[in-house]
C-alpha positions, 0 to 999 in steps of 0.5 A: 141683244138685237137692237133697231135704232130708228132715226127718222130724219136725214143723218147730217150734223147735230146733237141727236146724231152725235148722241146716237153715234156715241150710243152705237159705240157703247153697244158694240157688243150687240147686233145693231141696225140703224135706220136713217131717212133718205137724203142723209149725208153720205160722207157722214154715214161712210165715216160711221161705217169706217168706224163701225164696220159691223154696223148695219145701216138701212134707208127709209122714207118717213118724211114728205107726202108720199104715203106709198113710200111710207108704207114701203118703209114700214113694211121693210122695217117689219120684215127686218124686225121679224127676220133679224129677231129684233128685241127692242127699238130705240126711237130717236125723237118724236117722229121715230117714236110714232113709227116705233108705236106703229111697228110695235102694234104689228110686231109686238116689239117694245120700244123707247123714245129719246127726246133731244130737244123740246119738240117745239113743232109737236101738236096734240101734246096730250096724245104722246103719253098714251103711245110712248110708254118709256121716254129717255131724255138727255137733260132734266129740263126736258123731263120737266117739259114732258111732265108739265106740257105733255102730261107724262108721268115722271116714272115713265121718264129716264134721264141719260146724259150724253156719253163722250169718248174721252180717248178722243178729247184730251188736253194737249199744249195750247200752243202746239195745237195752235201751230198745227192750226196756223193760229197766232200763239199770242191771240186771245181766242174764243170758240163757238161750235154749233149747228146754225139753226134758228135757236143755236145759230142765234147764239152766234149773233149774241156772241158777236154783240158781246164782242162789240160791247167789249170792243167799244171799251177797247177790249178785243178777242178773236172769235172762231165760229164753227158750224153749218145751217140755215142761219149761216149767211146771217152770221157771216154778214154780222161777222163781216160787219164786225171785221170791217169796223174792228179788224179781222177778228171773227172767222166762220168755218164749216164743221172740221174733222180735227175738232179736238185741236180747236178745243185745245187751241182756244182760250175759252168756249161758248156753247152747250151739250156735247161740245161743252163736255168735250171742251171741258175734258180738254181742260178749257173754260166753258161759258154754257149757253144754248139759246138767246133767252137764258143761260148758265154762264161760266162752268165752275167746280161748284156748278158742274154737276148741275150743268151736266144734269141739265145738259148745260141748258140753264135758266140762271141768267137772262141773256144780254150782250153785256152779261155775256161780255162779263162772263167772257172776262171772268172765264179768261181768269179761270185757273188751271186747278179749277179746269182740272177739277171740272175735267175730272168730273166729266171724265168720271161721269159722262162716259160712253159706257155709262150711257150705253149701260143706262140704255141697256138697263132700260131695255132689259126692264122693258123686256122683263115686263110681260 
């Protein structure tokens, strides 16, 4: 099958990028073209090329006010579709979906649209069910948003969980990982990894407040925050204030290449989505939280299936610093047996091959329709 994955935003670091990278790995037996927006991170794209030398990457301009560049990019994509006999377009996110719709009108190629987040800035919500015939979502919460706020029919929505390459994320001895990262063996460590956006980055600030709550009663943990984004300066400021008061216990780092070592070095992780899955596969406890409103809390053998279904974005508890603090204390009591049960579940149900096969099943169903 010849597939065009349409990614009409700069390729940088984020949940959508990691989702697509996993999909690309799963589709290795097919001829795949990846379209990304101008302004992408060349280092990240070169890493992608090294991992997948047969991947075809092209640049388009789908943002900004230069309509001439839009037309040029659309024409390039039309020629690609015709010359390479593209069978289907996998549009990632809303803008890519609009472009896929326009391309479909002129070429007849069919397409799907994947929703990675709630599309907070989307206007004309009732328009999208009319132009997006097949939606893919990474969590059941997003499916509920599409039916409740956008008016999509449930039958036009498919849930495909994130797929993870578990050969890269396996448990290793915690102290061995710490020595490679020059972390003290006896420290009690918490890890948080995310893009520091106004939504996910704000979680870092909540975690710092929870640590302040614990520190006020004489309980101390070390926290490493790994991420980049617009909220970085504010997070660093709050971390600095905490360190001045309680000692150097919070470290803020850029994204790292050896993330598997960090997952294994930590005692617990606070996070969501793919980061949560990867950490659980390393048999480390996870407190699932995505935003500053509501969260799931500690992942257990009893709630892991539910957590995967909603991509670790739950509304079970209201976010408050003292509640996060309580979850932290509970997480440090997680048994090895419990961690192994959870790891076995994610390794069995969230593979890249399962994810890719789900996409291909939807592609084939669309292509079979006349």
